[in-house]
N, C-alpha and C positions, 0 to 999 in steps of 0.2 A: 234332598238326598245327601247323606253324610258320606262323602267319597274322598278317598285319598288317591284314587287312580284316575278318575275321569273329570274331576272338578275343573272348570275353566279358570285360568289365572287372571283374566281381565279382558275387557273388550278392546279390540284393535281400533285404530283411528278410523273415523267415518269413511274416509275415501281410500283406505288401504285395503289391499287384497287379503283374503283370509290366509294365514300362514299355512304352509303345507303340513299335512299330517305326518308326524314322526312315526306313528304306528303303521300307516300305509307304506311309508318308505322302507321301514325295517322289514316289513312283511315281504315286500318285493325283493329286497336285497338278499334276505336270508333264505329265500326259496332257491337261490342259485348256489349249487355246490362249489362253484369256483369263485364265489364273491370274495374280493380282498378285504371286505369289511369284517370278516370273521377274525382277521389278524388283529383287529383293533378293539375287540371286546374287553373292556376294563372289568376284570373279575370282581375286585373288591367293591366297585361302584354298583355292579349289578346285584351283588349279595345285599348291600346296604339298602338299595332300592326295594328289593323283595321284602326285607324286614319292615321298612317304613310304609309299605303298601297296605299292611294289615292294620285296620283301625284298632286303637287301644281299647282294651276291655273285651275284645273278641278274638281270643287266641286259645283254642282248646289245648290242654296240656299234653295230650298224647294223640298218636295217630288213630288209634281205635275210636276215641271220642270224636275226632274230626270226621272220620268216615261215617259214624252214626249221624252226626249233625248234617253232613252233606246229603246223606240219603233221605233224611227227613225233610230237608229244604227242597230237594228235588221233587218229592212227592207233593208238597204243598204248592210249589211254584207251577208244577204241571197242572194242578187243578185251577190255579189262577189263569193260566194261559188258555186252558180249554174253555173256561167260563167266558173269557174275553172274546175268543174266536167264535164262540157260540152265539154272540150277538149279531153276527153277519146274517142278514135275512135273505139276501138275494144271491143268485149264483155268481153274478159279477163281483159282488163284494167278497164272497167266499174265496174267489180266485185271487183277488187282490191281497187278502189276508194271507193266503198260502204262499203267494209269491214274495210278500214282504218278509215273512218268517224264514222261508228257505234262503232268500238272498242274505239276510243278516246273519244266518248261521253258516254261510258259505266259507268265510275266511278260516274258521276253525275246522269245519267238517271236510273241506277239500284237502286238508293236510292231516286228517285224523291219524295220529300215531307217528307223524313225521318227526316229532321231537326225539324219537328213539333212533333215528337213522344212523347216527355215528357212534352209538354206544358200544359197538364192537370195533376193534382195530387189531392190527398185527401185533401190537405190543401185548395184547391180552387175548390172543386168539384161542388160548386154551384155558382161560379164566372162567370158573363156574358162574360168577355173577354176570360177566359179559355174555356168556352163552345163554343164560336165562333171559336177559334183556333181548337178545337177538331172536330167541324163540317167540317172545311176545310180538316183536316187530314183524317177524316173518308172517305171522297171522294177519297183522294189519294190512300188509301189502298183498295178501293172497298169493304167497310164494308159489311159483310154478305156473301161474296163470296170468296172461296179460289183461289189463284193465279190470282187475279183481280186487283192488284196494278198497278200503273203507271210503276213501276220497272219491273213487269212481262211482260208488253207490250214491253219493250225494250229487255228483255230476249228472247221473241218470235222472235223479229227481228234478234237478234244475231244467234239464232238457224236456222232461214231461210237462213242466210248468211254463216252458217257452221263455226262460230267463237265463239261458246259459251262454249268452253272447260273449261274456267276458270271463268265462270260467276255465278256459284252456289257453295256456297253462295257468295254474292256480295263481301265479304271481300277477297275472293280468287282472285279477279281481281287485287289486289295489286301485285300478283305474276306473272301477265301476262306481259312479257317483250315487247309484241307488242304494249302495251299502253304506251304512252309517260308520263314522269313524270309530265308535266304541267297539264295533265288532272286530277290529283289527288288533286291539291292545293285547288280549290274551294270546292269540296265536303268534303275533309278532315276537313277543318276548320268549315264548316257547321255542320258536325257530332260532332266535338269537342264541339261546342257551344250547340248542342242539349242535351249533357249530363250535362249541367249546366243551365237548363232553367230558374231557378229563377233569375239568374244573367244576362242572355242574351236574355230574352224574346223579348225585343224591337228590338235588332239587328237581331234576327232570323226572326221576322216578316217583318222587312225592307228588308232583303236579299230575303225573299220569294216573297215579292211584286215585287221586281225588276225582278226576274226570271220569274214570271208569266206575267209581262208586256212584257218581251222579247218573251215569248211563246215558240214555237218550236225552238230549238236551230238552229241558222243559219247554222251550220255545218251539221245539220240533214236534212235541206231542200232538198239538191240534192237527198237524198234517195227516195223521192217521185217519182222521175223520173227514178231512177236506180233499184228500188226494185219492184218486182211484187206486185200486189194488195193483200191486206190481213192484212197489218199492222194496228194496232189500233192507228190512227193518233190523235184522240181526247185524248187518254190516254198519248201519247207521247208529247202532247202540254200541259204543266202544267197550262197555262192560260185558256184553254178551259173547259167549264163545261162538266160533264160526264152525260150520259143518265140516270143512276140510281140516286136515292136520297141517300145522298145529292149531289147536282150538283157540288159544289166546284168551282175551277178555279179562275180567276182574281177577279170576283165579290165577292166571299167569302173571298179572301185574303184582299181586301179593307175593307170588313166588320170587319175582325179580327183586322186590324190595327186601324180602327176607334173605335172599342170597347175598345181596350187597351188604346189609347190616351185619350179617353173620361173620363176614371176613374183614370188616372195616373197623377203624377206631370208634370209640364210643360217641364222639361228636357227630358221626355220620347220621345217626338216627335223628338228631336234632335238625340237621340240614334237610333230611327227607320231610320232616314235619313242617319246616319253613316253606319248602316248595309247595306242599299240599295246602297250607294256610293261604299262601299268596294266590294260588290258582282258585281256591274257593272264594276269596274276596273278589278277585277280578270277574269271576263267573257271575256272582250275585249282582255286582254293580252293572255289568253289561245287561243282565236280564231286567234289572230295574229300569234302565233306560229304554230297553226294547218294549217294555210294557207301555210306556208312554207313546212310543212309535206306533204300536198296534192300536192304541186308543185313537190316534190321529187317523189311521186308515179307516176306522169305523165311524169317524165323524167327518162328513163331507165338507163342512165349513173349515175345519182345521186343515184338511188335506188341500183344499183350494187355496187357503192362505199360504201354506208352505210353498205351493207351486208359484204363486205370485211373487213371494219373496225371492225365490230362486231365480226367477226370470226378470226381476225388476231392474237389475243393474244394466242389462243389455237394452231393455225396453226404454229406459229413461233417456237414452240418446235420441230417441225419436219422439213423435207425437206431441211436439210443442204447440202445434196449431189446433190439435183436437181438444175441445173443451168438455170437461166432465164435471157437473155440479158447479159450474162457474169458474173452474180452474183448469189450466193445461194438464192433460193426462201425464205429460212428462214429469210434472211436479208431484203428482200422486205416486208415480212409480219410484221417483227418487226417495220419497218418504217411506215407501213400502219396503225398502231394503232393510229398515229397522222394524217397522210395524206394518204388516200388510192388511190389517183388519179394517182401517178406515177406507182404503181403496175398495176392499171387498164390499163394504156397505154401500159405497157410492155406486159401484157397478150394479148391485142388486136393485137400487132404486132408479136406474137409468133405463133408457130405451133399448139398451143393448141386451137386457135380460128380461125374460118373461117368467116371473116366479112360478115354479112348478111345471113349466113347459119348455124344456130345453130344445124341443123340435122347432119352436117358434122364436127362439132367441138368436138375434143376429151375431152375438159374440161367438157362438159355436156353430154357426151356419154360414151366412153370406160373407162375413168378414174373413173367415178362414177358407172360403171356397177358392177355386182356381182364379177367379177374377177379383177376389177380395184383397184388402190392404194387408191382411195378416196371413196370406197363403203360406202354408208350411212353417209358420212361426211355432205352432204347437204340434207336438207329436200326437199320434192317435191315443196314446196313454194319457197325455195331458188333457186332451179333449174329453176323454172319459171322466177324468177327475172333475172338470168344469161342468159337464152334463149332470153328474151326480149331485154336485152342489146346487145347481139350478133346480133340479128335480126335487131337492129337499126343502126348497123355499115354498111356504104356503102362498096361495094367491093373495096379493096385497101386502106381503111381507117384504120390507125393503132390506131385511137381513142385517140391520145395523146394530141392534142391541146397544144403542147410543154410541156406536162407532168404536167402542173400546175392545181390547183383547178379551177373550173369554176366560183367560187364565192369568194367574199371577206369574211373575217372571220365573220363579223356580220351576213351576209346573211346565211352563212353556219351554224352558230349557230342556227339561227331561223329555218332552215330546218331540223335540227336534224342530219346532216351528219357529222359534223366536229369533235368535240372533246369530250373527256371524261368528260368535265365540263358541258355538255348538261344537262338541267333539272333545276328545281326550286331551288332558293337560300334559305338558312335558313333565310335570312333577308327579312322582318323585324320581323321574327318569332323566331329569335335565342334565345331570353330570354324565350319565351314560351317553346321551345324545351328543353332547359336546365332544366327548372322546371319540365317538365313531366318526365324527365329521372332520377330525384332525388327522393329518398324515402321521402314522405311527412311526416310532423310531425303527430303523431298519433292522437292528440286531446284527448278529454275526453269522456268517455263513459257516457251514461245517468245514472243519479243518482238513478232513480226509474222508475216505469212504466209510471207515468204521464209525466215525461220529455221525455221518449222514445216515447210516443204517439205523442208529438209535433214534435220532431226531425224527426221521421220516415215518417211523412206526406210530407216532402220535398223530391224532387227527388235526389238532390245532397247530398252527405254525406261525413263526415270525415272517415278516416280509422277506428277510434275507434267505431263510431256508426255502421259502416258496420259490424265490427267484433261482436258487441253486437247483431245485428240482426241475424247473422248467428248462433251464439251460442244459441240464444233464440229459433230459429226454431229447431235446433237439440235437444234441451232439450224437447220442446213440443212434437216433434215426438217420442222421447224416451218414453214419457208417453203414447202416442197413441198405442205403440207396446205392452203394458202390457196386458196380458190375451186376445190376439187377437182372440183366439178360442172360446170365450164366445158366448152364444146364442144371445146376443143383438147386434152382428155385422151382419147386414143384407146382406152385399155384399157376394156373394158366394166365396168359397175357391179358385176357379179357374175361369178364364174368360170364360163365356159361348161361345160356338162356334157360336151360333146364334146371339151373340151380347147382349147388355144390354136392348134393347127396351122391350122385353117380361118381364124381371125382373122389369123394371120401371113401367109397367102397374100393375104388381102385388103389388108393394109397394104403388101405388096410391090407389088401392082397399083397402089395409090394413089401410091406413090413413082414408079413408072414413068410413070404418067399425068402427074404433076406435072413430071417431067423433060421429057416431050414438049411440054407446054404452055408451058414456059419456055425451050425450047431456043434460041429466037431472041433471048433476052435477052443483052445485051452481057457479054463476059467482063471480068474485072478486068484492070487494067494490070499490067505487070511489077512495078512498085513495090508496088502493092496486093497482089499475089500473094505477093511475098517477105515483106511485113510480116505478112500474116495467117498465113503458114506459120511465121514466127518466133514469133508470139504463141501459137501452138498447141504450140510445142516443150515447154514445161513439162508440158503435159498428155500429149502423144503420146510423149514420151520415157519415161513411166512407164506405157505401155500395159499394161493388165491389173492395175493397182494395186488396184482394188476387189476383185479375186479372190485377193489374196495370202494371205488367211486360209484359203482352201480348199486351200492346200498342206499343211495339217495332215493328219496321217496318216489318221485315221479319217474325216475329211470328204472327203479326196481319193479314197477308195475306196468312198464311200457311194452309195446309190441316187440321192440328190439332188445330191451334190457331185462325183461323178466327172466329169461333163461340164464343170463349172466348172473343175476342175483341168486337164482336157484343153484347155480354152480358154486358160487361163494358159500351159500348155505350148506351145501354138501361138503365142501372142503373143511368147514368148521364143525362138521359132524351133526348137522341138523339139530343143534342144541344139546347133543349127548356127548359127554366127554369120552365115552368108549369108542365113538366113531370119529372123533376129532383127529384130523390128519396130523397136525403138529404134535399132538400128544402121542399118537401111534409111532411117529418117527422118533420122538424123544425116548420112547420105550425101547426102540431098536438100538439107539445109540447107547442107552444105559446097559442093554444086554451085551454090548461090545466092551463094556467096562469103563465108559466115560460118562461122568455126571456133569452135564453142561449147566451153566447159570441160566436164569430166566431169559427168554429171547429178547424181551424189550429192555434189558438192562445193559448198562455200559460194560459190565463184566463179561457179558456174552460177546459183545463186539470186540473186546480187547483180549479175548481168550487166546493165548499164544499158539494154540494148536491150529488155528485158522490161518490160511494164507491171505494176503491182501486181495489177491485176485478173486477169491471166493465171494467177495462182496460186490463185485462189479455188476453182475446181472441182478442180484437182489435189490440194489439201489435203483436200478432202472425200473424194476417192477413197482417198487414203493413210490417212485417219482411219477410214473405215468398213471398210476392208480389215483393220483390226486387230481387229474384233469379229464374226467369222463366225457365232458362235452368237447373240449378243445381237441382231444386225440381219440375221439370215438372210433373212427375207422381203423386207426392203428391198434387200439385195444382189441377190437374185434379180430383183426388178423393175428395178433399175438396170442389171443385166447385159443384160436383154432390150432395154431402151431403147438402150443403148450399141451392142450388136451389130446392131440393126436400123436404127440412125439413118442410115447412109449407103447401105445396100444399094439398088441399083436407081435411085437418084436423085442425091444429093449427091456420091457417089464418082464417078459418071459425069461430072458437071459439073466436078468438080475435075480429072478427067483431061483434059478439053478445055482447061482453063486451063493446066495444066502443059505439055501438048503444044504449045499455041499459043506459049508463050514458051521452048520448047526445053529444058525440064527433064524429068527422068526421071518416068515415071508409075507406077513399080513399086510404090510404097507404096499408092496407091489401088487399083491393079489387084489386088494380093494381098488387100486387104481386101474388095473387091467379090466376090471368089470365095470366100474361106474363111468369110465372114460370111453366105453364101447361106441362103435360107429353106427349102431342101429337105434338105440334108445338112450344112450348115455351122453356124457359131456361133449364128446367129439361131435355127435349128431346135433346137440343143442348149439354148439359153436357155429357149425355150418348153417343151421337154420337162422341164427341171429344175423349172420352176414347176408343171407338171402333176403331177410326182412329189411335190412338196411339198404341193400342195393335196389330192392324193389321200390322202396320209398324214394330213393335217389333218382330212380328211372322215371318217376312220374313228373312230367313237366319241367324237368331240370335241364334238359338238353344233353347232347352227346358229350360235350367237353366236361360238363359237371360229373357225369357218370364215369367217364374215364379217369378223372381226377380222384373220385371216391374209390374206385377199384385200385388205382395205383397206391393209394394210401393204405388200403387193406393189405396189399402185397408187402408194402414196407413193414407194416406191423408184423406180418407173418415171419418175415426174414429177421426181424429184430430179436427173435429168440436166440438166434445164433448168427450174428452179423459177421462180416469179413474182418480179418485182422491184417496187419501189415501197414506199410507206410501210406498207401493210398487211403486206407480206412482211417488212419490216424489224422491225415490231412483233412479228410471230409468231416471228421468229428470236430476239429478245430474251427473249420469254416462255419459249420452249422452253429456252433456255440457263439461265435463272433456275431453272426447274423441275428441270433436270439437276443444278444445284449443290445443290439441296435434298435430292436423293435420297441 
């Protein structure tokens, strides 16, 4: 195999442990939305590695040609895998083939589309290219429905095959020794790039286009013949549109690429092509290695040899007194760490094995029975492998074939049988790996709220900005905890057993009564209305910022987080600029005679018409949105407070004021409807809290449930925390404690 991604660099020392897989480590690290490793991604090194990963002489000159080649390769490779899988003659072997293929496809399929998870941000909440990518991603996660992502479709397949033990969460797949190292290379690097979307947007969309052009992975195709009906093949096929809106698939991927290229510098298209070339190269090399793995599953002797090699290190410690063919078994096992075939031949010619008769072979019967010397040494799956090998031996066959390996070293390496060097090489990712393992320079924290507002709108951050955000959240929540028992805290002291829907209806009634009671109050003047609208712009132009952490793949499709992602999806207009809340508000401000700079720019934050205080709450939203796991209960409470805040009352009053002075009421009208307490954002917010508290209530104990609810209440109050000296002191104390952690 001519490989620039997977080729081993050399064999480690005889007695050294196999070095840990960089691809497994990256995969696990970058599944975490709060992983500090994202701060360390060396952009130039990653781009260089992507370029060097493509073999010379195989570089289509344009995207269209690459897509055609990828489609043709996928069709050919699908036939190859179907032919290989078709060699399985028994039900047991067909099941083994299905399990092997599904497991090896798991690292990629369990995160199918996850590389798009951060392509939208508050800095570009109204950007057409970002909205196009968000539309594609919303389809992948099954927006609006829990456990409806493409990854969940693969999880269901694994569960049907009874090999899902390490599939939840997806990061745990990195611990599954049944999955080859090769399978982690492509998804690990895609996830790495997903955590630096401002730097790798073009490469991500190029790789995405390649994968959707390929469609259902060729290695997955045989499963259609091997697995009973019931798998969601449309979801497992990333290029296929999905039945619910948005449809997604290849067509949406092409639209996202076109939207990006149309508004970007000329070199962007070259970067899209580079990402597609790299993904195609990695995909082909992985499938080439997997073909060898599949051939091993179909060959009982090779599968048994691999099992012996894997178990030889532990076994060599024992069996020094047991003689096999005139030598201690411990010596055979020690040598089997490099080449298991001589030991396999010796076993086949010994009294431990009856060729063709596993039911009469002591190796898989008496020795592993409850009174045997090897009780529980082999798992049931291991014993099945050994029984298949014994059954494949004709009577009188010692299985030796002169005791040599049946393959030359390159072929053995491709099949995964041969050596401890099996697996992906650090090259050409060695420099990237080194940089990720080093402590990055801390950088500089924001000098003030306005600079923090600009920096925190980006997804990627320096360690200093991340630390600033964490400390800011702790301080703000410290204020929210002051005098929590006051009467102006509407959430009940404990979570209601009947859930929050009845409480929500009561709050809506209260808002309506308050509106009726104050309906005769004077409306603001035109100048007052314009001023208040402008001061709310830093907040409203990042509508949904507190939820941006829930765009993360596994949160966006979870029981708790799916409605929060759908809320975020709504705030940004479901991919349509005409429904995009920041754009609608910008139009209102323009109607008032003010042309504001782009929200993500320093010019916006430094615009002299804004007061410094207008950035306090927005910076909190942007900061807490970065930590969806650390502050999940607080985000849930804040989300409820935010979505409920104007429904039935203040939105209606704002409508009167806007209409009185001749301005569009569209912004408040749309919020008063989509935030409604029956089927809208307020209802979803309450349901998300109920889902969270229900899960916290299962087996966690009373104290844990009370702590969870207290944190939800703190989050609710954080929308409008107390002011004054006590609040200021609480903020300082909480920040100080945060720095000590």
